[in-house]
C-alpha positions as CSV (number, residue, x, y, z in Angstrom):
1,M,-3.4,-94.6,-52.0
2,L,-3.4,-96.3,-55.2
3,R,-5.0,-99.2,-57.1
4,V,-5.9,-101.2,-59.5
5,V,-9.3,-101.5,-60.9
6,C,-11.5,-103.7,-63.1
7,T,-14.3,-101.6,-64.2
8,E,-15.4,-104.7,-66.9
9,F,-14.3,-108.1,-67.5
10,G,-12.1,-107.9,-70.9
11,D,-8.3,-108.0,-71.8
12,P,-6.1,-106.6,-68.8
13,E,-5.0,-103.8,-71.1
14,L,-8.9,-102.2,-69.8
15,L,-7.4,-102.4,-65.6
16,T,-6.6,-99.1,-64.8
17,V,-4.9,-97.3,-61.7
18,V,-6.8,-94.6,-59.3
19,E,-5.6,-92.8,-56.4
20,E,-8.0,-92.4,-53.9
21,P,-7.9,-91.8,-50.0
22,T,-6.1,-94.5,-47.7
23,P,-8.4,-96.7,-45.4
24,A,-8.5,-96.5,-41.7
25,P,-8.6,-100.0,-40.2
26,G,-12.0,-101.0,-38.5
27,P,-11.8,-102.8,-35.1
28,G,-9.7,-105.9,-35.0
29,E,-8.2,-104.5,-38.4
30,V,-4.9,-103.4,-39.4
31,L,-3.3,-101.7,-42.5
32,V,-1.1,-102.8,-44.3
33,E,1.5,-100.7,-46.5
34,V,1.9,-103.1,-49.5
35,G,5.3,-103.9,-50.7
36,A,4.9,-106.1,-52.9
37,A,1.1,-107.8,-54.1
38,G,1.6,-111.1,-55.9
39,V,0.7,-112.3,-58.9
40,S,-0.7,-115.5,-60.5
41,F,-2.4,-117.1,-63.7
42,V,-5.5,-116.9,-62.2
43,D,-5.7,-113.0,-61.6
44,G,-5.9,-112.8,-65.7
45,L,-8.7,-116.0,-65.6
46,I,-10.4,-113.4,-63.2
47,V,-10.3,-110.1,-65.1
48,R,-11.4,-111.8,-68.1
49,G,-14.2,-113.3,-66.6
50,G,-12.9,-116.9,-67.0
51,Y,-12.6,-118.1,-63.9
52,Q,-15.6,-120.3,-61.5
53,V,-15.5,-117.0,-59.1
54,K,-16.6,-113.4,-60.6
55,P,-16.4,-110.2,-58.4
56,P,-19.2,-107.7,-58.9
57,L,-17.6,-105.1,-60.7
58,P,-15.8,-103.1,-60.5
59,F,-13.1,-105.0,-58.3
60,T,-9.8,-104.6,-57.7
61,P,-7.9,-108.1,-58.5
62,G,-5.3,-109.7,-56.6
63,S,-5.1,-112.3,-53.6
64,A,-1.4,-111.7,-52.0
65,V,0.0,-109.2,-50.5
66,A,3.1,-108.5,-47.9
67,G,4.6,-105.2,-46.5
68,R,4.5,-103.4,-42.8
69,V,1.6,-102.9,-40.5
70,V,1.3,-98.9,-40.8
71,A,-2.4,-98.5,-38.9
72,V,-4.3,-100.5,-36.1
73,G,-7.7,-100.3,-35.5
74,E,-9.3,-100.7,-31.7
75,G,-8.5,-103.8,-30.0
76,V,-5.9,-105.0,-32.0
77,E,-2.8,-106.5,-29.7
78,T,-1.2,-108.9,-32.2
79,C,0.2,-107.1,-34.8
80,P,1.8,-103.4,-33.9
81,V,2.7,-100.8,-35.9
82,G,6.1,-101.8,-37.7
83,T,5.3,-105.8,-38.2
84,A,6.3,-107.2,-41.3
85,V,3.0,-109.3,-42.6
86,A,2.3,-111.2,-45.3
87,A,-1.4,-111.8,-46.0
88,S,-4.2,-113.4,-48.4
89,V,-6.8,-110.9,-48.8
90,T,-10.2,-112.0,-49.1
91,G,-12.3,-111.1,-51.9
92,F,-9.6,-109.4,-54.0
93,G,-8.0,-106.1,-54.0
94,G,-4.1,-107.2,-53.6
95,F,-3.3,-104.9,-56.4
96,T,-2.9,-101.6,-54.2
97,S,-0.9,-99.4,-52.4
98,H,-2.5,-99.6,-48.6
99,V,-4.9,-102.7,-47.8
100,T,-6.9,-103.5,-44.8
101,V,-6.6,-107.1,-43.8
102,P,-8.3,-108.7,-40.0
103,A,-5.7,-108.7,-37.6
104,P,-5.5,-112.5,-37.4
105,L,-4.9,-113.0,-41.6
106,A,-2.0,-111.1,-41.1
107,V,1.0,-113.2,-40.7
108,P,4.4,-111.5,-39.4
109,L,7.3,-112.5,-41.8
110,P,10.3,-114.7,-40.4
111,A,13.5,-113.1,-40.1
112,G,15.2,-113.0,-43.5
113,V,12.2,-113.4,-45.6
114,D,11.1,-109.8,-47.7
115,A,7.9,-108.7,-49.2
116,A,8.9,-109.4,-52.5
117,V,9.6,-113.1,-52.1
118,A,6.6,-113.9,-49.5
119,A,4.1,-112.4,-51.9
120,S,5.2,-113.9,-54.8
121,A,5.5,-117.2,-53.3
122,M,2.5,-117.2,-51.1
123,E,-0.4,-118.8,-53.4
124,S,1.6,-121.1,-55.5
125,Y,3.6,-122.4,-52.4
126,A,0.7,-123.2,-50.4
127,T,-1.3,-124.6,-53.2
128,L,1.8,-127.2,-53.0
129,V,2.0,-126.9,-49.3
130,F,-2.0,-128.1,-48.8
131,A,-1.4,-130.6,-51.7
132,V,1.2,-132.8,-49.8
133,T,-0.3,-131.9,-46.3
134,Q,-3.6,-132.8,-47.3
135,R,-4.6,-134.5,-50.4
136,V,-1.4,-136.6,-51.7
137,T,1.5,-138.1,-49.7
138,I,4.8,-138.1,-51.4
139,G,7.7,-139.8,-50.0
140,P,11.5,-140.2,-50.0
141,G,12.5,-141.5,-53.0
142,E,9.7,-141.2,-55.0
143,R,10.0,-139.9,-58.8
144,V,7.9,-137.1,-59.4
145,V,6.8,-135.3,-62.5
146,V,6.0,-131.4,-62.5
147,L,4.3,-130.2,-66.1
148,G,5.1,-126.6,-66.5
149,A,8.0,-127.2,-64.5
150,G,8.8,-123.4,-65.0
151,G,6.1,-121.6,-64.0
152,G,5.1,-119.6,-60.8
153,I,3.0,-123.2,-59.8
154,G,5.4,-125.5,-61.3
155,L,8.4,-124.5,-59.9
156,A,7.0,-124.3,-56.6
157,A,6.1,-128.1,-56.9
158,V,9.7,-128.6,-57.5
159,D,10.6,-127.2,-54.9
160,V,8.1,-128.5,-52.5
161,A,8.6,-132.0,-53.9
162,R,12.3,-131.6,-53.4
163,S,12.0,-130.7,-50.0
164,L,10.2,-134.4,-49.4
165,G,13.3,-135.9,-51.0
166,A,11.5,-136.8,-54.2
167,R,13.5,-137.2,-57.2
168,V,11.6,-134.3,-59.8
169,V,11.3,-134.8,-63.4
170,G,10.6,-131.1,-64.7
171,V,8.5,-130.7,-68.1
172,A,8.6,-127.1,-69.7
173,S,8.1,-126.0,-73.1
174,S,11.7,-123.7,-73.4
175,E,15.3,-124.2,-72.6
176,E,14.6,-120.7,-69.9
177,K,12.0,-122.6,-68.5
178,R,14.0,-126.0,-68.1
179,A,17.0,-124.3,-67.2
180,A,14.8,-122.4,-64.0
181,A,13.6,-126.2,-62.8
182,K,16.5,-127.5,-62.4
183,A,17.9,-124.5,-60.6
184,A,14.8,-124.7,-58.2
185,G,15.8,-129.0,-58.0
186,A,14.4,-131.0,-61.3
187,E,17.0,-133.7,-61.3
188,V,15.9,-134.5,-64.9
189,T,14.2,-132.1,-67.4
190,I,12.6,-132.7,-70.6
191,D,10.1,-131.3,-73.2
192,Y,6.4,-132.5,-74.2
193,T,7.6,-134.2,-77.3
194,D,6.5,-138.2,-77.2
195,L,5.5,-137.2,-73.1
196,K,4.7,-140.7,-71.9
197,D,7.9,-142.7,-73.0
198,A,9.7,-139.5,-71.8
199,V,8.5,-139.7,-68.8
200,R,9.1,-143.5,-68.8
201,A,12.5,-143.2,-69.6
202,A,12.7,-140.2,-67.0
203,T,12.0,-142.3,-64.3
204,D,12.8,-146.0,-65.0
205,G,9.5,-147.5,-65.9
206,G,7.0,-144.8,-64.4
207,A,6.3,-141.7,-62.5
208,D,4.8,-142.4,-58.3
209,V,3.0,-138.8,-58.6
210,V,2.6,-136.2,-61.5
211,I,2.0,-133.0,-60.6
212,D,-0.3,-131.2,-63.7
213,P,-1.4,-127.2,-63.5
214,V,-1.6,-127.2,-67.3
215,G,-4.0,-130.0,-68.7
216,G,-4.9,-130.2,-72.2
217,P,-3.3,-133.2,-74.3
218,A,0.1,-133.8,-71.4
219,A,-2.6,-134.5,-68.9
220,E,-3.7,-137.7,-70.6
221,S,-0.1,-138.4,-71.9
222,S,1.1,-138.3,-68.5
223,L,-1.2,-140.1,-66.8
224,R,-0.8,-143.4,-68.6
225,A,2.8,-143.1,-67.4
226,L,1.7,-143.5,-64.1
227,R,3.2,-146.8,-63.1
228,A,0.8,-149.0,-60.3
229,G,-0.2,-147.1,-57.4
230,G,0.4,-143.8,-59.2
231,R,-1.2,-140.8,-58.3
232,F,-2.1,-137.8,-60.8
233,C,-3.0,-134.0,-59.0
234,V,-5.0,-132.1,-61.1
235,L,-4.0,-128.5,-59.7
236,G,-5.3,-126.6,-63.1
237,F,-5.6,-126.2,-67.0
238,A,-2.7,-123.0,-67.8
239,S,-3.0,-124.7,-71.6
240,G,-6.5,-123.4,-71.7
241,E,-7.9,-127.0,-72.3
242,I,-9.5,-129.2,-69.9
243,P,-8.7,-132.9,-70.6
244,R,-11.1,-136.0,-70.4
245,L,-9.4,-138.1,-68.6
246,P,-9.9,-142.1,-69.6
247,A,-11.3,-143.8,-66.7
248,N,-10.1,-146.9,-68.0
249,I,-6.4,-145.5,-67.5
250,V,-7.3,-144.8,-63.9
251,L,-9.1,-148.2,-63.0
252,L,-5.7,-150.3,-64.6
253,R,-2.8,-150.6,-62.0
254,N,-4.8,-148.8,-58.9
255,R,-4.1,-145.3,-60.2
256,S,-5.8,-142.2,-58.2
257,V,-6.5,-138.7,-60.1
258,I,-6.8,-136.3,-57.0
259,G,-8.3,-132.4,-57.2
260,V,-5.8,-129.8,-55.7
261,D,-7.8,-126.6,-54.7
262,W,-6.4,-124.7,-52.2
263,G,-8.9,-121.9,-53.3
264,D,-11.8,-123.7,-52.1
265,W,-10.5,-125.3,-49.4
266,A,-9.5,-122.0,-48.1
267,R,-13.2,-120.9,-48.4
268,E,-15.5,-123.7,-47.5
269,V,-13.4,-126.2,-45.3
270,G,-10.4,-124.3,-43.6
271,G,-11.8,-120.5,-43.1
272,P,-9.8,-117.3,-42.6
273,E,-7.6,-118.6,-39.7
274,G,-6.9,-122.3,-41.4
275,N,-6.0,-120.6,-44.3
276,A,-3.9,-118.1,-42.2
277,A,-1.8,-120.7,-40.3
278,L,-1.4,-122.5,-44.0
279,L,0.7,-119.4,-44.6
280,A,2.4,-119.7,-41.6
281,D,4.0,-122.7,-42.2
282,V,4.4,-121.9,-46.0
283,L,6.4,-118.7,-44.4
284,G,8.1,-120.8,-41.8
285,R,9.2,-123.2,-44.3
286,I,10.7,-120.6,-46.4
287,G,12.6,-118.5,-43.3
288,R,13.8,-122.5,-42.2
289,D,15.8,-122.6,-45.8
290,E,13.5,-126.3,-46.4
291,L,11.8,-124.6,-49.5
292,H,13.6,-121.9,-52.2
293,P,11.2,-119.9,-53.8
294,P,13.2,-117.9,-57.0
295,R,13.3,-113.5,-56.4
296,P,9.8,-112.5,-58.8
297,S,10.5,-110.5,-61.8
298,V,9.4,-106.5,-60.4
299,A,6.6,-104.4,-62.4
300,P,5.1,-101.1,-60.8
301,L,1.1,-101.0,-60.5
302,D,0.4,-99.1,-64.1
303,E,2.1,-102.0,-65.7
304,A,-0.8,-105.1,-64.0
305,G,-2.3,-105.4,-67.6
306,A,0.9,-105.8,-69.0
307,V,2.0,-108.4,-66.8
308,L,-1.1,-110.1,-67.0
309,R,-1.0,-110.7,-70.5
310,L,2.4,-112.0,-70.0
311,Y,1.2,-114.7,-67.5
312,A,-1.9,-115.4,-70.5
313,E,0.6,-116.0,-73.2
314,R,2.7,-118.5,-71.0
315,R,5.8,-116.0,-71.4
316,V,6.7,-116.4,-67.4
317,T,9.1,-117.8,-66.3
318,G,9.0,-117.8,-62.4
319,K,6.5,-115.2,-60.8
320,Y,6.3,-111.5,-60.8
321,V,5.3,-108.8,-58.2
322,L,3.5,-105.7,-58.1
323,V,5.2,-102.4,-55.9
324,P,3.4,-99.7,-55.4
């Protein structure tokens, strides 16, 4: 088997690919031949040592895989050999050609959902489905503003909000990214220029919900553009800057700031089984054509470092997957 290895925290170009024996599944496990491994902005943070979770060195990055079961361990009856599955890999290890996972965590792929789409959509769409099922309510006709709307998490936010009947405004930094947000379902797209006034103009006076995976100066501007009772959802800080949001702006007009951390929920509350159920929900919505993740760009495992560099420099529109 092949797998990407991080031996020291630092630039993603330090990653290497090693060849080693393919593992055998233990009791209750399945061996998945990886068809595609999802790549995210967070993977690059982890490789650089800049994330709140630091795995022991050496480790293999990646948390989302999809492929085919090629062997099963003792006692496994739910995922026979040949089953197409997706899985969230506990403790990293997704950038590889083969990976063992507990059988209950291997979610069968619905008909029509292939490995590349499943692997690319799992993390971003799971975050947004978790957000709208457990952290914030979005109703039909509400005006939802999505920052970073051309990236993987932003496109998922546009798509999920659209599926709930919201009127979506996508905020993105380039024509290419704004076009992608429009294709995902945004009614209006804008850039970051004079953001507070631009959001108010695009939402007829103020947004009901802001979804922010970017942080930085755009956070306060869009918080100020919320209407009465508006909800500001914090998903991350892709800009590299954690904003200091003024509490008086939250107080005024009964606004709310809501943290959305799918990973923490999966580790501490939902647990592996709850997380698998969430992923099954996400994949089911895709299979039923309720959600429409775009096809990802594809790169081989030995280009993992180059792909993570693109994410770090915010030069990715949509998502990438790695293939063995």
